[in-house]
N, C-alpha and C positions, 0 to 999 in steps of 0.2 A: 504494500500500500504506500502511495506517495505521501511524503511528509510535507506539511505546510509550514514554511518558515519565512521569515522576513530577512532580506539581504540588503546590506548597505554597501554599495560599490562605488568606487571612483573610476569613471570611464571617460576617456577623451571623447569630446563631443563629435569629432570627425568620424568616430567609429559608427555613428548612427546613420550616416549617409542620408538618403531621402526617405527611408522606410521605417525608421523607428529604432527599436532595440537591436543591437548587433547580433549576428547569428550565433556567436559563441555562447550567448546566454541560453539560447534554445538547446545547444549541445550539452551544456551543463545540466539543464533541466532533465534531459533525456538520460544522460549517463549516470547522474547522481541520484535520480529519483526525487529531485526537488521540484515542488510545485510553487511557482512564483505566484504570490498572492495579488489579488486585485488592490487597487489603490483609490484613495479619495482625493478629489480635486475640486476646488471651488470655482464656479463660473457665476459671476454676478452675485446673487443672494442665495445660491443653492450649492450644497455640497453633493457632488456627483460621485458615483462609483464607476471607475474605468477599468477595463481589462488590464492586466499587468503589462501587456505589450502595446497599449495605446499611447501614441507619442504626443498627445495634445499638451500635456503638462511640460514635457521636455521642450517642445517647439516654442511654446509661449514664454518659457523662461529664457530662451535664447533670442527669439524674435518677438518683440513685444507687441507688434501689430498683427501677428498671425491670428487668423480667425477672430478678428476683433471688430472690424468696421460694420458688420451686419447688425450689431447691436445699435450703433448710431443710426443706421438707415432705418431700422424698425422704429426707433424713437421718432425720426422725422415723419415717417408714414403715420404714426399714431397722432402726432401733433396736428395733422390735417384731417385724418379719419379716426376719431377717438374710439369708435366701435368696430374698427376694421378687424376682419379675420385674416389669417395668414396661413400659408401652406409650406411645409418643409418636406421636400422630396429627397429622400436619401438622408433620413433623420439620424442614422448611425446610432449612437448610444444616448442621444438626447442633449448633447452639449450645445447644439445650435438652438434648441428650444429654450434652454436655460439662458442663453445669450439674448434671445429675442425678448424673453420675459424678465430680464434683469431689473427693469425699472417699473414695470407694471404688468398686471395680469392681462394676457393677450389670448384671444381665441385662436388656437393654433392646431392645425391638423398635421400630425407627424406620420409620414409614410416610410416604412422600412420593411424589407422582406428577408434580410439576411438573418438566419437563425443564430449566428454567432453573436450578433448585436442585440437581438430582441430581448433576451433576459435583462441586459443592462438598460435598455430603453424602458422596459416596464418598471424596473426598479427606480430609475431616475425620474420618470414621469410621475410616479407616486409622490415625489417630493415637490413637484411643480403644481401650479394652480389647476383646479379641476376642469377648467375650460381648455386645457391642453389634452388632446385625445390622439390615439394611435390607430393607424390602419396597417395591418401586417401583410404587406404584399410588395412586389416591385411594380414600378411604373414602366410601361413599355409602349410600343407602337401599336400593339394589338393584344387581345386577351390570350391567355394560355398558361403555360407553366415552364419552369426551367428545372432541370435536375440539380440536386444539391451539389453534385460533384462538378457542375459547370461553373461554380463560383470561384473567383480568384480572390482570396482573403488574406490579408496580412498587415500587421502594424497599424490597425485602426482604419483601414480602408477595404473596400470590396468592389468588384466589378462583376457585371452580369451581362450576357448577350442581350442586346436591345430587342431582337426579334425572338420571342419565346418559342419553345417547342409546343406541339399540340398533343403529344402523346401523354398518356397517363402513367401510372406506375407509382412505386414507392418513392419517398423522399423528393417529391415535387413541390416547388415553391410557386405560389400563384403570382401571375403577372396580370395587371389590369391597366387599361388606359386611364389617363387622367379624367376623361369625361365620365367613365364608369364610376370611378371613386367619388367624384363630386356628386353624381346622381344619387349615390348611396349615402352621402353625407351632406344633406341640405344645410345651407347656412355658410358653407365654405365656397360656394360657386362664384361668389362675388368678392373673393379675397383680394386685398389690396397689395399684398406682397407674396411672391412665390419664390422660394429658394430651391435650386436644383443642384445637387452634387451627387452624381451617380458613377463617377470614374469611368467615363467613356460613352454614356448614352445621352448626355445632356443635349447635344444638338438635335438628335433624332426625336427626343421628347418635345423640344421646342417646336420642331417642324410639325410633328403629329398633333400638337395641341394648339396650333396657331389660331384656329377659329375661336377657341375659348379665350385665348390671349387677346385677340383683336376685339372681342366683344366687351371685355371688362378693363383691358389695359392696366393690369396690376404692375407695380414695380417688380422687376425681375432681377434675381441675383443668381448667376450660374457659373459653373466652371467652364473655362474656355481652354481646351486642350486639343489642338489639331494633330498632335503627335500620337494620340492614343490608338487611332485606327489608320489603315493605309489610305482610306478616302477621307481622312479627317479634315483636310483643308477644304475639300468640296463641300462637306457637310457644314463646316463652320460658316463658309460664305453663304450657303443656302439659308442657314438659320438667320444670319445677320440681315440678308436681303428681305426675308419674310418679315422680320421684326420691323425693319424700316417701312415696308409696305403696310404693316399693321399700326403705324403711327408712332413708332419709337425713334426718337431723334437725338437722344442724349445717352452716351455709353461711357461709363466710368471704368477704367482699367486698373487692376491691382495685380502686382506680381504675386508669386506663390508664398512670399514672405509677408504679404499684407501691405506693401508699400504702394501708395497711390502714384500712378504714372501720369495719367492725363484723362481729360474728358474729350471724347470724340463726338463732334456734332456736325461736321462738314466733311464732304468727300469720304463718307463712312466706309464704303467698300475698299477704296484705295488705302485708307488708314488701317483697316483691319488686315489687308494683305501685308502691310508692313509689320503689323503685330505677328502675323504668321511667319514671316521671314525671320523676325527676331527670335521667336521660339525655336524655329528650325535651326537657326545658327547655333543655339545652345545644344540642340540635339546632335548636330554634326561635329561640333568643334569643342565640346566640353561643357557639361551641363551645370549651371547654377540655377537658372530659371526653368522650371518644368512646365508651368502652365500660368494662365492668368485667371483671375476672377473678374467677371463683368457684371456691373449693375446698370440696367437699362431703364430709362424713364420715357414714358410717352409724352406727347405734347401737353396732355391734360395735367401732368405733374411737373411741368417745366420749372415752377417755382421751387419745388423740392430739389430738383437737380441743381439749380443755382445756389440754393442754400447749402447743399452738400459740397459744392465746389468752393464756396466761401469758407466753409468749415475746414476743409483740407488746407487751403491757403493760409488761413489765420493760425491754425495749429502749427504748421511747419514754420511759418514766419516767427512765431513766438519762440520755438525751440532754436531757430537760427540766431535770433537776438540774444537769447540766454547764453548761447555759445560764444557771444562776443562779435558776431558778424553783423553787417549792416545790410538790410534788405532793399534799401533805396538804390535807385540808378542815378549815378552822377551824370549830369548833363554838361 
């Protein structure tokens, strides 16, 4: 029987790479019969339980903006829509839900299908406001299921094929379209913020859900990674084009460490092709930046976009001045 013990280790951070705990910890666990224990981590006003290999606490101790800005964006949305509902596609262990609810109780639909994360999601949502509810499935382009062994899971993330299998059998995980989930959960169909983080299927979900998005024009926050699939650039540009056609004109770009790069509001396709080239440069010549997060605002929420832009500029200018630099331009 495996023994449950706590370990205190000093490990060079470079050993973590981009995926969390170094592999030699897993080898120790296997060879010595050591069971690494779950850990507690505070997000906002909530103490969450994380799997022992979840890297959120490690990343945020190193990169202070990592997985942070969505809390500010949610607060902006609430300031305009006080009773707004929100949706978290790819809820993981509930850390994003805690971030969104850090300042106020928010009606939030958390969608997650990975059985490795679901026990933690259930535990953590029990600590959050009762208006936060879970749906246990994956979101895809059509209904079906995926076999458990099709999941790629590790260090706090997981990916699943966007197009589900249609066969039955044991150990199948349900896949539903966003439209189906919203039909079964009235009250969330007019959500004012939708976050998508599925490690590879984000573009396809956006494309498949474009009619819902066009109708209600929620603020969108999604992972932008054209390297995840061979046709990633094509899917990325198709998604951006459809969002533009649906009325989205303001796109905020954040690198995978959480640093704000810029707001794109003109020559959108051309600007995103340059973003694609930048990410591909890291892929081909040595990776530091693996993906971007994109926050998209429609014209109806232009004032929120401008407020967010002002927030970033003021925050960084304040830190620049604190560091002894001058933000003014000498004429």
